[in-house]
LOVOLUM-814235 format. One record per residue (C-alpha): residue number from 1; residue in three letters; y, x, z. Coordinates in steps of 0.02 Angstrom, whole numbers. Layout:
BEGIN
+-----+-----+--------+--------+--------+
!   n ! res !     py !     px !     pz !
+-----+-----+--------+--------+--------+
! NUM ! ALA !      Y !      X !      Z !
...
+-----+-----+--------+--------+--------+
***
This chain:
BEGIN
+-----+-----+--------+--------+--------+
!   n ! res !     py !     px !     pz !
+-----+-----+--------+--------+--------+
!   1 ! MET !  11356 !  13263 !   5114 !
!   2 ! PRO !  11240 !  13314 !   5260 !
!   3 ! GLU !  11139 !  13160 !   5319 !
!   4 ! LEU !  11195 !  13082 !   5459 !
!   5 ! SER !  11096 !  13052 !   5619 !
!   6 ! ASP !  11078 !  12864 !   5682 !
!   7 ! ASP !  11197 !  12893 !   5835 !
!   8 ! GLU !  11331 !  12983 !   5711 !
!   9 ! LEU !  11312 !  12842 !   5580 !
!  10 ! LEU !  11345 !  12704 !   5714 !
!  11 ! GLU !  11499 !  12802 !   5775 !
!  12 ! ALA !  11554 !  12818 !   5591 !
!  13 ! LEU !  11542 !  12640 !   5583 !
!  14 ! GLY !  11623 !  12587 !   5750 !
!  15 ! VAL !  11475 !  12511 !   5813 !
!  16 ! GLU !  11443 !  12545 !   6017 !
!  17 ! ASP !  11292 !  12608 !   6047 !
!  18 ! GLU !  11202 !  12490 !   6175 !
!  19 ! ILE !  11028 !  12480 !   6208 !
!  20 ! ALA !  10967 !  12299 !   6202 !
!  21 ! LYS !  10930 !  12236 !   6385 !
!  22 ! THR !  10759 !  12138 !   6410 !
!  23 ! SER !  10738 !  12029 !   6551 !
!  24 ! THR !  10664 !  12118 !   6727 !
!  25 ! HIS !  10641 !  11945 !   6798 !
!  26 ! SER !  10461 !  11912 !   6878 !
!  27 ! PRO !  10404 !  11722 !   6826 !
!  28 ! ARG !  10443 !  11670 !   7002 !
!  29 ! GLU !  10631 !  11746 !   7004 !
!  30 ! GLU !  10649 !  11664 !   6824 !
!  31 ! ARG !  10613 !  11498 !   6890 !
!  32 ! ILE !  10720 !  11527 !   7043 !
!  33 ! ILE !  10859 !  11573 !   6924 !
!  34 ! ALA !  10830 !  11419 !   6816 !
!  35 ! GLY !  10838 !  11296 !   6976 !
!  36 ! PHE !  10987 !  11355 !   7019 !
!  37 ! GLU !  11076 !  11354 !   6851 !
!  38 ! GLU !  11031 !  11167 !   6867 !
!  39 ! ILE !  11101 !  11152 !   7025 !
!  40 ! GLN !  11266 !  11231 !   6943 !
!  41 ! ARG !  11268 !  11104 !   6785 !
!  42 ! PHE !  11248 !  10961 !   6928 !
!  43 ! VAL !  11413 !  11024 !   7010 !
!  44 ! GLU !  11498 !  11062 !   6842 !
!  45 ! ARG !  11485 !  10878 !   6800 !
!  46 ! TYR !  11520 !  10798 !   6958 !
!  47 ! GLY !  11633 !  10895 !   7033 !
!  48 ! HIS !  11541 !  10920 !   7208 !
!  49 ! VAL !  11385 !  10991 !   7271 !
!  50 ! PRO !  11231 !  10889 !   7290 !
!  51 ! GLN !  11209 !  10786 !   7441 !
!  52 ! HIS !  11074 !  10714 !   7546 !
!  53 ! GLY !  11060 !  10529 !   7587 !
!  54 ! GLU !  10941 !  10391 !   7521 !
!  55 ! ASN !  11121 !  10301 !   7434 !
!  56 ! ASN !  11093 !  10454 !   7309 !
!  57 ! ASP !  11018 !  10475 !   7155 !
!  58 ! ILE !  10843 !  10559 !   7170 !
!  59 ! PHE !  10900 !  10701 !   7061 !
!  60 ! GLU !  11043 !  10755 !   7185 !
!  61 ! ARG !  10937 !  10730 !   7325 !
!  62 ! LEU !  10815 !  10852 !   7254 !
!  63 ! TYR !  10950 !  10971 !   7216 !
!  64 ! ALA !  11013 !  10951 !   7381 !
!  65 ! VAL !  10858 !  11014 !   7457 !
!  66 ! ARG !  10828 !  11153 !   7336 !
!  67 ! LEU !  11013 !  11225 !   7378 !
!  68 ! ASP !  10960 !  11222 !   7561 !
!  69 ! ARG !  10813 !  11334 !   7542 !
!  70 ! LEU !  10909 !  11458 !   7412 !
!  71 ! ARG !  11042 !  11471 !   7545 !
!  72 ! ALA !  10901 !  11509 !   7709 !
!  73 ! LEU !  10809 !  11635 !   7604 !
!  74 ! GLU !  10886 !  11798 !   7591 !
!  75 ! GLU !  10795 !  11854 !   7421 !
!  76 ! CYS !  10853 !  11711 !   7342 !
!  77 ! ARG !  11030 !  11736 !   7413 !
!  78 ! THR !  11019 !  11925 !   7341 !
!  79 ! LEU !  10935 !  11881 !   7176 !
!  80 ! LEU !  11066 !  11745 !   7142 !
!  81 ! ALA !  11230 !  11824 !   7214 !
!  82 ! PRO !  11275 !  11901 !   7051 !
!  83 ! LEU !  11277 !  11714 !   6962 !
!  84 ! ASP !  11350 !  11618 !   7092 !
!  85 ! TYR !  11526 !  11584 !   7013 !
!  86 ! GLN !  11542 !  11418 !   7107 !
!  87 ! GLY !  11510 !  11489 !   7280 !
!  88 ! LEU !  11381 !  11372 !   7310 !
!  89 ! LEU !  11271 !  11511 !   7427 !
!  90 ! SER !  11423 !  11539 !   7535 !
!  91 ! ALA !  11461 !  11369 !   7570 !
!  92 ! PRO !  11431 !  11300 !   7735 !
!  93 ! GLU !  11274 !  11249 !   7788 !
!  94 ! ILE !  11215 !  11060 !   7752 !
!  95 ! ALA !  11194 !  10967 !   7921 !
!  96 ! PRO !  11008 !  10955 !   7971 !
!  97 ! VAL !  10916 !  10841 !   7870 !
!  98 ! ASP !  10748 !  10733 !   7924 !
!  99 ! GLN !  10567 !  10765 !   7856 !
! 100 ! VAL !  10581 !  10673 !   7698 !
! 101 ! GLU !  10745 !  10769 !   7656 !
! 102 ! SER !  10661 !  10953 !   7696 !
! 103 ! MET !  10512 !  10931 !   7580 !
! 104 ! ASP !  10514 !  11036 !   7435 !
! 105 ! ASP !  10536 !  10969 !   7252 !
! 106 ! ASP !  10352 !  10911 !   7224 !
! 107 ! GLU !  10315 !  10841 !   7407 !
! 108 ! LEU !  10471 !  10734 !   7380 !
! 109 ! LEU !  10421 !  10678 !   7212 !
! 110 ! ALA !  10247 !  10653 !   7267 !
! 111 ! GLN !  10336 !  10529 !   7421 !
! 112 ! LEU !  10432 !  10433 !   7281 !
! 113 ! GLY !  10283 !  10393 !   7158 !
! 114 ! ALA !  10330 !  10521 !   7040 !
! 115 ! THR !  10194 !  10662 !   7036 !
! 116 ! GLY !  10149 !  10738 !   6870 !
! 117 ! SER !  10162 !  10896 !   6778 !
! 118 ! SER !  10323 !  10859 !   6701 !
! 119 ! GLY !  10474 !  10932 !   6751 !
! 120 ! ILE !  10619 !  10866 !   6880 !
! 121 ! THR !  10737 !  10829 !   6741 !
! 122 ! GLU !  10602 !  10723 !   6654 !
! 123 ! LEU !  10580 !  10602 !   6802 !
! 124 ! ARG !  10548 !  10423 !   6736 !
! 125 ! HIS !  10554 !  10246 !   6808 !
! 126 ! VAL !  10608 !  10296 !   6989 !
! 127 ! ARG !  10738 !  10192 !   7066 !
! 128 ! PRO !  10865 !  10258 !   7198 !
! 129 ! ARG !  10846 !  10164 !   7356 !
! 130 ! SER !  11037 !  10115 !   7355 !
! 131 ! GLU !  10999 !  10040 !   7180 !
! 132 ! VAL !  10846 !   9945 !   7242 !
! 133 ! ARG !  10938 !   9876 !   7395 !
! 134 ! ALA !  11085 !   9827 !   7295 !
! 135 ! SER !  10974 !   9727 !   7196 !
! 136 ! GLU !  10897 !   9638 !   7348 !
! 137 ! GLU !  11065 !   9605 !   7402 !
! 138 ! ILE !  11108 !   9513 !   7243 !
! 139 ! ALA !  10959 !   9423 !   7249 !
! 140 ! LYS !  10987 !   9362 !   7425 !
! 141 ! ARG !  11097 !   9204 !   7391 !
! 142 ! GLU !  11114 !   9025 !   7495 !
! 143 ! LYS !  11202 !   8876 !   7468 !
! 144 ! CYS !  11380 !   8878 !   7481 !
! 145 ! GLU !  11426 !   8729 !   7578 !
! 146 ! ASP !  11615 !   8725 !   7530 !
! 147 ! PHE !  11581 !   8744 !   7353 !
! 148 ! ASP !  11692 !   8598 !   7312 !
! 149 ! GLY !  11852 !   8679 !   7355 !
! 150 ! PHE !  11793 !   8822 !   7225 !
! 151 ! ARG !  11736 !   8721 !   7068 !
! 152 ! PRO !  11901 !   8691 !   7001 !
! 153 ! MET !  11963 !   8872 !   7005 !
! 154 ! PHE !  11796 !   8915 !   6910 !
! 155 ! GLU !  11834 !   8803 !   6784 !
! 156 ! GLN !  11988 !   8841 !   6771 !
! 157 ! VAL !  11955 !   9018 !   6735 !
! 158 ! GLU !  11809 !   8972 !   6611 !
! 159 ! ARG !  11965 !   8875 !   6520 !
! 160 ! GLU !  12074 !   9025 !   6522 !
! 161 ! ILE !  11938 !   9151 !   6465 !
! 162 ! LYS !  11903 !   9040 !   6313 !
! 163 ! SER !  12080 !   9004 !   6293 !
! 164 ! GLY !  12126 !   9190 !   6287 !
! 165 ! LEU !  12235 !   9178 !   6423 !
! 166 ! ARG !  12115 !   9294 !   6529 !
! 167 ! GLN !  12000 !   9439 !   6441 !
! 168 ! THR !  11840 !   9505 !   6501 !
! 169 ! ARG !  11807 !   9699 !   6488 !
! 170 ! PRO !  11681 !   9815 !   6524 !
! 171 ! PHE !  11676 !   9844 !   6714 !
! 172 ! GLY !  11657 !  10035 !   6709 !
! 173 ! LYS !  11832 !  10052 !   6659 !
! 174 ! ASP !  11904 !   9974 !   6828 !
! 175 ! ALA !  11779 !  10001 !   6963 !
! 176 ! SER !  11897 !   9916 !   7109 !
! 177 ! VAL !  11848 !   9756 !   7192 !
! 178 ! ASN !  11966 !   9662 !   7299 !
! 179 ! ILE !  11992 !   9488 !   7371 !
! 180 ! GLY !  12035 !   9364 !   7222 !
! 181 ! ASN !  11946 !   9457 !   7082 !
! 182 ! PHE !  11839 !   9383 !   6951 !
! 183 ! PHE !  11671 !   9445 !   6870 !
! 184 ! ILE !  11532 !   9413 !   6771 !
! 185 ! LEU !  11360 !   9470 !   6826 !
! 186 ! ARG !  11196 !   9421 !   6739 !
! 187 ! GLY !  11285 !   9284 !   6662 !
! 188 ! GLN !  11362 !   9203 !   6792 !
! 189 ! LEU !  11546 !   9197 !   6845 !
! 190 ! VAL !  11561 !   9286 !   7019 !
! 191 ! TYR !  11738 !   9273 !   7135 !
! 192 ! VAL !  11755 !   9371 !   7281 !
! 193 ! ALA !  11834 !   9267 !   7420 !
! 194 ! GLU !  11820 !   9374 !   7579 !
! 195 ! LYS !  11812 !   9556 !   7614 !
! 196 ! GLY !  11794 !   9622 !   7784 !
! 197 ! GLY !  11853 !   9770 !   7850 !
! 198 ! GLU !  11811 !   9941 !   7776 !
! 199 ! PHE !  11680 !  10068 !   7843 !
! 200 ! PRO !  11622 !  10236 !   7793 !
! 201 ! ALA !  11461 !  10236 !   7683 !
! 202 ! PRO !  11313 !  10368 !   7705 !
! 203 ! ASN !  11398 !  10450 !   7552 !
! 204 ! GLY !  11560 !  10468 !   7641 !
! 205 ! ASP !  11650 !  10340 !   7538 !
! 206 ! THR !  11690 !  10184 !   7610 !
! 207 ! ASP !  11625 !  10004 !   7602 !
! 208 ! ALA !  11647 !   9835 !   7663 !
! 209 ! ARG !  11567 !   9669 !   7673 !
! 210 ! LEU !  11611 !   9538 !   7543 !
! 211 ! ARG !  11577 !   9353 !   7528 !
! 212 ! VAL !  11553 !   9322 !   7362 !
! 213 ! ILE !  11550 !   9147 !   7273 !
! 214 ! TYR !  11442 !   9103 !   7105 !
! 215 ! SER !  11473 !   8993 !   6970 !
! 216 ! ASN !  11323 !   8907 !   7016 !
! 217 ! GLY !  11358 !   8847 !   7184 !
! 218 ! THR !  11285 !   8987 !   7278 !
! 219 ! GLU !  11361 !   9124 !   7381 !
! 220 ! SER !  11300 !   9295 !   7469 !
! 221 ! ASN !  11377 !   9413 !   7586 !
! 222 ! ILE !  11339 !   9574 !   7496 !
! 223 ! LEU !  11436 !   9753 !   7528 !
! 224 ! LEU !  11555 !   9789 !   7405 !
! 225 ! ARG !  11462 !   9960 !   7345 !
! 226 ! SER !  11311 !   9849 !   7305 !
! 227 ! LEU !  11412 !   9730 !   7209 !
! 228 ! GLN !  11488 !   9882 !   7098 !
! 229 ! ARG !  11303 !   9962 !   7069 !
! 230 ! ALA !  11236 !   9778 !   7003 !
! 231 ! LEU !  11395 !   9780 !   6890 !
! 232 ! TYR !  11369 !   9942 !   6832 !
! 233 ! LYS !  11184 !   9920 !   6798 !
! 234 ! ASP !  11219 !   9746 !   6705 !
! 235 ! GLU !  11254 !   9804 !   6529 !
! 236 ! ALA !  11352 !   9631 !   6515 !
! 237 ! GLY !  11427 !   9650 !   6676 !
! 238 ! ARG !  11622 !   9631 !   6646 !
! 239 ! ARG !  11796 !   9611 !   6732 !
! 240 ! VAL !  11890 !   9449 !   6704 !
! 241 ! THR !  12066 !   9487 !   6700 !
! 242 ! GLU !  12206 !   9411 !   6767 !
! 243 ! PRO !  12293 !   9272 !   6664 !
! 244 ! VAL !  12428 !   9322 !   6538 !
! 245 ! ARG !  12552 !   9177 !   6510 !
! 246 ! GLY !  12688 !   9275 !   6448 !
! 247 ! PRO !  12703 !   9416 !   6327 !
! 248 ! LEU !  12583 !   9545 !   6326 !
! 249 ! PHE !  12691 !   9653 !   6450 !
! 250 ! SER !  12605 !   9799 !   6575 !
! 251 ! GLU !  12634 !   9947 !   6665 !
! 252 ! THR !  12463 !  10012 !   6652 !
! 253 ! TRP !  12377 !  10039 !   6491 !
! 254 ! ASP !  12188 !   9987 !   6433 !
! 255 ! GLU !  12099 !  10057 !   6279 !
! 256 ! GLY !  12151 !   9962 !   6131 !
! 257 ! ASP !  12319 !   9921 !   6193 !
! 258 ! ILE !  12467 !   9971 !   6059 !
! 259 ! GLU !  12636 !  10033 !   6137 !
! 260 ! SER !  12782 !   9958 !   6075 !
! 261 ! GLY !  12917 !  10032 !   6192 !
! 262 ! THR !  12999 !  10065 !   6352 !
! 263 ! ILE !  13123 !   9958 !   6448 !
! 264 ! TYR !  13237 !  10089 !   6523 !
! 265 ! VAL !  13376 !  10069 !   6659 !
! 266 ! LEU !  13503 !  10199 !   6680 !
! 267 ! ARG !  13652 !  10254 !   6807 !
! 268 ! SER !  13794 !  10346 !   6739 !
! 269 ! LEU !  13849 !  10514 !   6822 !
! 270 ! SER !  14025 !  10471 !   6757 !
! 271 ! ASN !  14183 !  10526 !   6867 !
! 272 ! HIS !  14274 !  10392 !   6797 !
! 273 ! PRO !  14368 !  10302 !   6946 !
! 274 ! PHE !  14276 !  10136 !   6932 !
! 275 ! VAL !  14128 !  10191 !   6889 !
! 276 ! ALA !  14104 !  10328 !   7035 !
! 277 ! GLN !  14157 !  10184 !   7164 !
! 278 ! HIS !  14011 !  10055 !   7095 !
! 279 ! ARG !  13879 !  10176 !   7041 !
! 280 ! GLU !  13749 !  10099 !   7130 !
! 281 ! LEU !  13772 !   9928 !   7051 !
! 282 ! ILE !  13828 !   9980 !   6865 !
! 283 ! HIS !  13674 !  10001 !   6758 !
! 284 ! LYS !  13631 !  10013 !   6562 !
! 285 ! ILE !  13485 !   9921 !   6524 !
! 286 ! GLY !  13419 !   9963 !   6353 !
! 287 ! VAL !  13244 !   9965 !   6251 !
! 288 ! THR !  13182 !  10107 !   6150 !
! 289 ! GLY !  13010 !  10147 !   6028 !
! 290 ! GLY !  13026 !  10319 !   6068 !
! 291 ! LYS !  13036 !  10451 !   6218 !
! 292 ! VAL !  13187 !  10394 !   6358 !
! 293 ! GLU !  13223 !  10585 !   6371 !
! 294 ! THR !  13257 !  10603 !   6183 !
! 295 ! ARG !  13359 !  10444 !   6180 !
! 296 ! ILE !  13470 !  10515 !   6319 !
! 297 ! ALA !  13479 !  10687 !   6275 !
! 298 ! ASN !  13658 !  10698 !   6213 !
! 299 ! ALA !  13727 !  10584 !   6337 !
! 300 ! SER !  13876 !  10677 !   6381 !
! 301 ! HIS !  13923 !  10676 !   6203 !
! 302 ! ASP !  13897 !  10498 !   6165 !
! 303 ! ALA !  14033 !  10362 !   6210 !
! 304 ! THR !  13879 !  10236 !   6220 !
! 305 ! TYR !  13834 !  10323 !   6382 !
! 306 ! LEU !  14007 !  10338 !   6453 !
! 307 ! LEU !  14044 !  10516 !   6391 !
! 308 ! ALA !  13936 !  10587 !   6547 !
! 309 ! ASP !  13744 !  10636 !   6604 !
! 310 ! VAL !  13632 !  10497 !   6654 !
! 311 ! GLU !  13502 !  10484 !   6770 !
! 312 ! VAL !  13352 !  10372 !   6731 !
! 313 ! VAL !  13312 !  10251 !   6891 !
! 314 ! ALA !  13173 !  10133 !   6807 !
! 315 ! THR !  13064 !  10129 !   6658 !
! 316 ! TYR !  12933 !   9991 !   6612 !
! 317 ! LYS !  12814 !  10008 !   6471 !
! 318 ! LEU !  12785 !   9865 !   6342 !
! 319 ! ALA !  12637 !   9819 !   6232 !
! 320 ! GLY !  12642 !   9706 !   6093 !
! 321 ! ILE !  12813 !   9641 !   6105 !
! 322 ! ASN !  12972 !   9642 !   5976 !
! 323 ! ARG !  13070 !   9749 !   6072 !
! 324 ! THR !  13251 !   9681 !   5978 !
! 325 ! LYS !  13194 !   9509 !   6045 !
! 326 ! LEU !  13168 !   9566 !   6216 !
! 327 ! GLU !  13328 !   9667 !   6222 !
! 328 ! GLY !  13410 !   9516 !   6177 !
! 329 ! ILE !  13333 !   9424 !   6317 !
! 330 ! LEU !  13385 !   9555 !   6431 !
! 331 ! HIS !  13563 !   9554 !   6368 !
! 332 ! ARG !  13586 !   9370 !   6368 !
! 333 ! ILE !  13526 !   9353 !   6563 !
! 334 ! PHE !  13631 !   9468 !   6621 !
! 335 ! ALA !  13789 !   9442 !   6501 !
! 336 ! SER !  13888 !   9358 !   6655 !
! 337 ! ALA !  13888 !   9534 !   6727 !
! 338 ! GLN !  13922 !   9636 !   6574 !
! 339 ! LEU !  14048 !   9784 !   6627 !
! 340 ! ASP !  14215 !   9775 !   6544 !
! 341 ! LEU !  14266 !   9953 !   6527 !
! 342 ! THR !  14360 !  10036 !   6389 !
! 343 ! ILE !  14341 !  10234 !   6361 !
! 344 ! HIS !  14407 !  10340 !   6207 !
! 345 ! ASP !  14277 !  10452 !   6128 !
! 346 ! ARG !  14317 !  10628 !   6085 !
! 347 ! PHE !  14413 !  10568 !   5938 !
! 348 ! GLY !  14531 !  10475 !   6045 !
! 349 ! ASN !  14466 !  10310 !   5983 !
! 350 ! PRO !  14446 !  10173 !   6118 !
! 351 ! VAL !  14264 !  10118 !   6152 !
! 352 ! ARG !  14197 !   9976 !   6240 !
! 353 ! PRO !  14018 !  10020 !   6267 !
! 354 ! LYS !  13887 !   9873 !   6296 !
! 355 ! GLU !  13710 !   9895 !   6374 !
! 356 ! TRP !  13817 !   9909 !   6549 !
! 357 ! PHE !  13790 !   9787 !   6683 !
! 358 ! LEU !  13846 !   9759 !   6869 !
! 359 ! VAL !  13678 !   9702 !   6917 !
! 360 ! PRO !  13582 !   9776 !   7061 !
! 361 ! LEU !  13418 !   9870 !   7011 !
! 362 ! ARG !  13313 !   9748 !   7119 !
! 363 ! VAL !  13371 !   9612 !   7011 !
! 364 ! ILE !  13324 !   9699 !   6850 !
! 365 ! ASP !  13162 !   9730 !   6924 !
! 366 ! GLU !  13139 !   9543 !   6965 !
! 367 ! ALA !  13186 !   9496 !   6773 !
! 368 ! VAL !  13068 !   9614 !   6707 !
! 369 ! SER !  12943 !   9541 !   6818 !
! 370 ! ARG !  12961 !   9358 !   6760 !
! 371 ! ILE !  12969 !   9434 !   6584 !
! 372 ! ARG !  12794 !   9498 !   6631 !
! 373 ! ASP !  12741 !   9306 !   6707 !
! 374 ! GLY !  12825 !   9201 !   6575 !
! 375 ! SER !  12932 !   9126 !   6705 !
! 376 ! ILE !  13108 !   9193 !   6618 !
! 377 ! THR !  13142 !   9039 !   6516 !
! 378 ! ASN !  13301 !   8977 !   6557 !
! 379 ! VAL !  13342 !   9097 !   6682 !
! 380 ! VAL !  13536 !   9185 !   6718 !
! 381 ! TYR !  13596 !   9317 !   6824 !
! 382 ! ASP !  13737 !   9241 !   6941 !
! 383 ! PRO !  13860 !   9350 !   6988 !
! 384 ! LYS !  13916 !   9259 !   7151 !
! 385 ! THR !  13749 !   9254 !   7219 !
! 386 ! ALA !  13688 !   9418 !   7128 !
! 387 ! SER !  13532 !   9324 !   7109 !
! 388 ! LEU !  13433 !   9245 !   6958 !
! 389 ! VAL !  13462 !   9065 !   6934 !
! 390 ! GLY !  13375 !   8929 !   6824 !
! 391 ! GLY !  13496 !   8892 !   6680 !
! 392 ! HIS !  13528 !   8728 !   6608 !
! 393 ! GLN !  13424 !   8638 !   6459 !
+-----+-----+--------+--------+--------+
***
């Protein structure tokens, strides 16, 4: 066998003959590329280009300055164009900035008191101005002159937390702040008593001035964003949930909740004369532990569903509830309005479907709300007034 050359041997093995490429970039160009890649990673992580403004993190401000310079220099645009898969270089120019924001990385770091030879991503102990301002606002408190009016509310919330009617959850899972919310900040119970009109914050989000009452009898007029930042920064910062007085029932979910099923409300598409005449009033109310879509997949062949297709008009998620007992409660409430209708199945046998009721959807929704807040006890449906009324002991 004749001796093969290197190229022939590679070809026989099915290996393409490619010459390994070595970098042809100068140290300066490598640094430019590395800096641009840091900006790209920022955009991938946060979903937006870095912005100027003292409310933003120092890293974001530095990246914004750097991106401005890269856009302005033609040699940089030419070098980075093949790498710009996010279109950062062709994006609209960022609005003019002041002298501080126009400084390069080293100059800006020096002004911020972070000089040194370490790289930008190793910056330590430098707090964003927005964080400093938030701390200052939280610290500025004055005596709450009308605290006697708030004291009973604080005492009640503390009792409800101890009894389990209210729970405390990490603030980051829900960052909303509204009137009536309770939080735990730096070990104190905090109540949002008032909220002023919203206005644009420097970073483009909305902000508002709040009146916040503290359990130690003080108050402060702080910005909503400042309260959020303080709660984020406090590792023990917590949101206090609303009291749960009835069974655990919710249309929203928190981590750790266990789904027990779904209440579903259906409307029949049957051509039966009586059903067609009262279609907007006739509803099937049921509870399932599986998917509603699976439950009704063969409705047109099932006498339970009036041998016709159905449409789902409402669903309510359950957590930690006994489905059978809940279904019994619903059927008890609407027993007086149960549909009295007999149809024949495909074998000719007479069937009187259950779980169908002559009741408006709005009343079903009210019943579900009353189950949620625990006020459903001794309540029944009155067909004459088409409303829920208190039952007899």
